C-alpha positions as CSV (number, residue, x, y, z in Angstrom):
1,M,25.7,-33.0,10.3
2,S,26.8,-30.0,12.4
3,A,24.6,-28.6,15.1
4,P,22.6,-25.5,14.2
5,L,23.8,-22.1,15.4
6,L,20.4,-21.2,16.6
7,S,17.5,-23.5,17.6
8,V,14.1,-22.1,18.7
9,R,11.7,-24.7,20.1
10,D,8.1,-24.4,21.1
11,L,8.4,-20.7,21.9
12,T,5.3,-19.1,23.4
13,V,5.4,-15.4,24.4
14,Q,2.7,-13.7,26.4
15,F,2.3,-10.0,27.4
16,R,0.4,-8.7,30.5
17,T,-2.6,-6.5,29.7
18,D,-5.5,-5.1,31.7
19,A,-7.6,-8.0,30.4
20,G,-5.0,-10.6,31.5
21,W,-2.2,-12.4,29.7
22,L,-2.2,-12.0,25.9
23,T,-0.5,-14.7,23.7
24,A,1.4,-12.9,21.0
25,V,3.5,-15.9,19.8
26,E,2.6,-19.6,20.2
27,Q,4.7,-22.7,19.7
28,V,7.1,-21.2,17.2
29,G,10.1,-23.3,16.3
30,F,12.9,-23.2,13.7
31,E,16.6,-23.8,13.2
32,L,19.3,-21.7,11.7
33,G,22.7,-23.0,10.5
34,A,26.0,-21.2,10.3
35,Q,26.1,-18.6,7.5
36,E,22.5,-19.4,6.6
37,T,19.7,-16.9,5.8
38,L,16.2,-17.4,7.2
39,G,13.3,-15.2,6.0
40,I,10.3,-14.6,8.2
41,V,7.2,-13.1,6.5
42,G,3.6,-12.2,7.4
43,E,1.3,-9.3,7.9
44,S,1.8,-6.8,10.8
45,G,0.7,-8.5,14.0
46,S,1.8,-12.0,12.9
47,G,4.5,-12.2,15.6
48,K,7.6,-11.7,13.5
49,S,9.2,-9.0,15.6
50,V,8.0,-10.5,18.9
51,T,9.9,-13.7,18.0
52,A,13.1,-11.8,17.0
53,L,13.1,-9.6,20.2
54,S,12.6,-12.7,22.3
55,I,15.8,-14.2,20.9
56,L,17.7,-11.1,22.3
57,G,15.6,-10.9,25.5
58,L,14.5,-7.4,24.7
59,H,10.9,-7.6,26.0
60,A,10.2,-5.9,29.4
61,A,10.5,-8.6,32.1
62,S,7.8,-7.0,34.2
63,T,5.1,-7.4,31.5
64,T,6.4,-10.5,29.6
65,R,6.4,-14.2,30.3
66,I,7.5,-17.2,28.3
67,P,5.5,-20.2,29.6
68,T,7.0,-22.6,27.1
69,G,10.0,-22.8,24.8
70,A,13.8,-22.9,24.5
71,I,16.2,-20.7,22.5
72,A,19.5,-22.5,22.1
73,Y,22.4,-20.5,20.7
74,A,25.8,-22.1,20.3
75,G,24.7,-24.8,22.8
76,Q,23.3,-22.6,25.5
77,D,19.7,-21.7,26.3
78,L,19.4,-17.9,26.1
79,L,16.2,-18.0,28.2
80,K,18.1,-19.4,31.2
81,L,21.1,-17.1,31.0
82,P,21.6,-14.5,33.7
83,D,21.3,-10.8,32.6
84,R,25.1,-10.2,32.7
85,A,25.8,-13.2,30.4
86,M,23.0,-12.1,28.1
87,R,24.4,-8.6,27.8
88,R,27.7,-10.0,26.5
89,I,25.9,-11.9,23.8
90,R,23.5,-9.1,22.9
91,G,25.3,-6.8,20.5
92,G,28.4,-8.9,20.6
93,E,27.5,-12.3,19.2
94,I,23.9,-11.6,18.2
95,A,23.1,-8.2,16.8
96,M,19.9,-6.6,15.4
97,I,19.0,-4.0,12.9
98,F,15.7,-2.4,14.0
99,Q,12.8,-1.3,11.8
100,D,13.1,2.5,12.0
101,P,16.6,4.0,12.2
102,M,15.3,7.5,13.0
103,S,13.7,6.3,16.2
104,S,16.3,3.7,17.0
105,L,19.3,6.1,16.8
106,N,19.8,8.5,19.7
107,P,19.1,12.0,18.2
108,V,21.4,13.8,20.7
109,L,24.5,11.6,20.1
110,T,26.8,11.7,17.1
111,V,27.3,8.7,14.9
112,A,30.8,8.3,16.4
113,D,29.4,8.1,19.9
114,Q,26.7,5.5,19.0
115,I,29.1,3.2,17.2
116,S,31.9,3.7,19.7
117,E,29.6,2.7,22.6
118,T,29.2,-0.8,21.3
119,L,33.0,-1.2,20.7
120,M,33.9,0.1,24.1
121,L,31.4,-2.0,25.9
122,H,32.0,-5.3,24.1
123,Q,35.7,-5.0,23.1
124,G,37.1,-2.8,25.7
125,L,38.5,-0.2,23.3
126,D,39.4,3.3,24.4
127,R,37.4,6.2,22.9
128,K,40.1,7.2,20.3
129,T,40.5,3.7,19.0
130,A,36.8,3.1,19.0
131,R,36.3,6.3,17.0
132,N,38.8,5.2,14.4
133,R,37.1,1.8,14.2
134,A,33.8,3.6,13.7
135,I,35.2,5.4,10.7
136,G,36.3,2.1,9.3
137,L,32.9,0.6,9.8
138,L,31.2,3.6,8.0
139,D,33.6,2.9,5.1
140,M,32.6,-0.8,5.2
141,V,28.9,0.1,4.9
142,R,29.6,2.4,1.9
143,I,29.1,5.8,3.5
144,A,31.1,8.4,1.5
145,D,33.4,10.7,3.4
146,A,33.2,8.6,6.5
147,A,35.8,10.7,8.5
148,H,33.4,13.6,8.2
149,R,30.1,11.8,8.5
150,V,31.2,10.1,11.8
151,D,30.6,13.4,13.6
152,A,27.1,13.9,12.2
153,Y,23.9,13.6,14.1
154,P,21.1,11.3,12.8
155,H,18.9,14.2,11.6
156,Q,21.8,15.4,9.4
157,L,21.7,12.1,7.4
158,S,19.4,10.7,4.8
159,G,17.2,7.7,5.5
160,G,19.5,5.4,3.6
161,M,22.6,6.7,5.5
162,R,20.8,6.2,8.8
163,Q,20.0,2.7,7.9
164,R,23.7,2.1,7.0
165,V,24.7,3.6,10.4
166,M,22.4,1.0,12.0
167,I,24.1,-1.7,10.1
168,A,27.5,-0.4,11.1
169,I,26.5,-0.5,14.8
170,A,25.1,-4.1,14.3
171,I,28.2,-5.5,12.7
172,A,30.7,-3.5,14.9
173,C,31.6,-6.6,16.9
174,R,31.5,-9.0,14.0
175,P,28.4,-11.0,15.3
176,K,27.8,-14.6,14.3
177,L,24.0,-13.8,14.0
178,L,22.4,-10.7,12.5
179,I,18.7,-10.1,12.9
180,A,17.4,-7.6,10.3
181,D,13.9,-6.5,11.2
182,E,12.3,-4.8,8.1
183,P,15.7,-3.2,7.2
184,T,14.3,-1.6,4.0
185,T,11.1,-0.2,5.3
186,A,10.4,3.5,4.3
187,L,13.3,3.5,1.8
188,D,12.8,4.0,-1.9
189,V,13.3,1.1,-4.2
190,T,16.8,2.1,-5.3
191,I,18.1,2.4,-1.7
192,Q,16.3,-0.8,-0.8
193,A,18.3,-2.7,-3.4
194,Q,21.6,-1.1,-2.2
195,I,20.9,-2.0,1.4
196,L,20.1,-5.7,0.5
197,D,23.3,-5.9,-1.7
198,L,25.2,-4.5,1.3
199,L,23.8,-7.0,3.7
200,R,24.6,-9.8,1.3
201,E,28.2,-8.6,0.9
202,L,28.7,-8.2,4.6
203,Q,27.2,-11.7,5.3
204,T,29.8,-13.2,3.0
205,E,32.6,-11.1,4.3
206,L,31.9,-11.6,8.0
207,G,30.5,-15.2,7.8
208,M,27.3,-14.3,9.6
209,S,24.0,-16.1,9.8
210,V,21.0,-13.7,9.0
211,I,17.4,-13.7,10.0
212,L,15.6,-11.3,7.7
213,I,12.1,-10.2,8.7
214,S,10.0,-8.6,6.0
215,H,6.5,-8.3,4.7
216,D,8.0,-8.0,1.2
217,L,8.1,-11.4,-0.4
218,G,10.2,-10.1,-3.3
219,V,12.9,-9.2,-0.8
220,I,12.6,-12.6,0.9
221,A,12.8,-14.5,-2.4
222,E,16.0,-12.7,-3.4
223,F,17.8,-13.0,0.0
224,A,16.6,-16.0,2.0
225,R,17.4,-19.7,1.6
226,R,14.6,-20.8,3.8
227,V,11.3,-19.1,4.8
228,L,8.9,-19.1,7.7
229,V,5.4,-17.8,7.1
230,M,3.7,-16.6,10.3
231,Y,0.1,-15.8,10.9
232,A,-1.6,-14.7,14.2
233,G,1.4,-15.7,16.2
234,R,2.0,-19.2,14.7
235,V,4.1,-20.6,11.9
236,V,1.7,-21.7,9.2
237,E,4.3,-22.8,6.6
238,A,8.0,-23.4,6.6
239,A,10.0,-24.4,3.5
240,P,13.1,-23.8,1.3
241,S,12.5,-20.6,-0.7
242,R,12.2,-22.3,-4.0
243,A,9.7,-24.8,-2.8
244,L,7.6,-22.2,-1.1
245,F,7.4,-19.9,-4.1
246,R,6.9,-22.8,-6.5
247,Q,4.2,-24.7,-4.6
248,P,2.8,-22.9,-1.5
249,M,0.9,-25.4,0.7
250,H,-1.1,-23.0,2.9
251,P,-3.9,-20.7,1.6
252,Y,-2.4,-17.8,3.5
253,T,1.0,-18.2,1.7
254,S,-0.9,-18.5,-1.6
255,G,-2.8,-15.3,-0.8
256,L,0.4,-13.4,0.0
257,L,2.0,-14.6,-3.3
258,A,-1.1,-13.7,-5.3
259,A,-1.0,-10.2,-4.0
260,I,2.3,-9.5,-5.6
261,P,1.8,-7.3,-8.7
262,P,2.8,-9.3,-11.9
263,L,5.5,-7.7,-14.0
264,N,4.6,-9.3,-17.3
265,H,1.2,-7.6,-17.9
266,D,-1.0,-4.8,-16.7
267,V,-3.5,-5.3,-13.9
268,T,-6.5,-3.1,-12.9
269,R,-7.0,-4.7,-9.5
270,L,-4.6,-6.5,-7.2
271,S,-5.6,-9.8,-5.5
272,T,-6.3,-9.4,-1.8
273,I,-6.9,-11.6,1.2
274,P,-10.4,-10.8,2.6
275,G,-10.7,-9.5,6.2
276,S,-7.8,-8.7,8.5
277,I,-5.6,-10.5,11.0
278,P,-7.5,-11.3,14.2
279,D,-6.9,-9.4,17.5
280,P,-4.4,-11.3,19.6
281,G,-6.9,-11.4,22.5
282,R,-9.5,-13.2,20.4
283,R,-9.3,-17.0,20.6
284,I,-10.3,-18.6,17.3
285,P,-11.3,-22.3,17.4
286,G,-9.6,-24.4,14.8
287,C,-7.3,-22.8,12.2
288,R,-6.7,-19.2,12.9
289,F,-6.8,-18.3,9.2
290,S,-10.2,-20.1,8.7
291,P,-12.4,-16.9,9.0
292,R,-10.5,-15.4,6.0
293,C,-9.9,-18.6,4.0
294,T,-11.9,-19.3,0.9
295,E,-11.0,-23.0,1.2
296,A,-12.0,-23.5,4.8
297,Q,-14.0,-26.6,5.6
298,T,-15.7,-27.8,8.8
299,E,-12.6,-29.5,10.2
300,C,-10.7,-26.2,9.7
301,R,-13.1,-24.3,12.0
302,E,-13.3,-27.0,14.7
303,Q,-9.8,-28.4,15.1
304,A,-6.4,-26.5,15.2
305,P,-4.2,-28.1,12.6
306,D,-0.6,-29.3,13.4
307,L,2.4,-28.3,11.4
308,V,3.1,-31.4,9.4
309,S,5.5,-32.5,6.7
310,V,4.3,-32.0,3.1
311,G,7.6,-32.7,1.3
312,D,11.3,-32.4,1.6
313,D,11.9,-30.0,4.5
314,H,8.5,-28.4,3.7
315,F,5.9,-28.1,6.5
316,A,2.4,-26.6,6.6
317,R,-0.9,-26.4,8.5
318,C,-3.7,-27.2,6.1
319,P,-5.5,-30.6,6.2
320,P,-7.8,-29.9,3.2
321,R,-4.8,-29.2,0.9
322,L,-2.9,-32.2,2.3
323,H,-5.9,-34.4,1.5
324,R,-5.9,-33.3,-2.1
325,M,-2.2,-34.2,-2.4
326,R,-2.8,-37.8,-1.3
327,P,-3.8,-40.4,-4.0
328,V,-7.4,-41.7,-3.7
């Protein structure tokens, strides 16, 4: 069995605040193979983006610390690399599509300038060659009249086009790993489908591994082979996509799936999960989901559950459900 392209182990990320160090992500771990797609889901504040940004070392060093964990990429621990070596990997071998293309793109630079910067930095191309490559990349991401659009500024493009420009920047150096953080947010349904189809085609064409972060389980079901469900900074369930959607083993996962509107009949009221995700500064004894869980028992509120195996490559944190699975 070949070694994984990316291996995250026991990752804990903390941010400095006026009240002290706040733990945003705790003991997160997963592996990603070559050309594999991993989906990460959860409500806002679950730690999805914090985890992704940690892989690329994009948190401010002055206000961030990682007390435990290792992020191994192609056999090297990214957390131990010097800044110069990390800059070669960031954008070159590992690239990221950020949530909001309007705020991620520089409003005073043309599309050509922003794509060319990556090519000149990582591949040493001159400006003319980089510009021609930028036009080719815009063609690759299905932007019509690329030779004209390459000189446009972000505000002159539609939301879907800006997202395609972000994808073009991300794939410019043919990365081995692409992290897509909510790549279809704020886009209408038709454009969302086009972006997902484009990512799938590019993954096949370039042979990339992909980490897809989303709160949309429909997107994850269509795109990802394996799924991590995160809640309050921790992984509460990890499983192959089919197993997760067929038999979720954590009440939080069940709640997320139940909230998806059914297509086969009309509904007057959607299912919801009561309450809201806890403040990161609030320490909850036991299971972090227990204040919102309708199945919580005494043990859930007193002892933090471990992530344990519940089937073939399927892991979850829920002792009451595990007890019900076992024969009496």
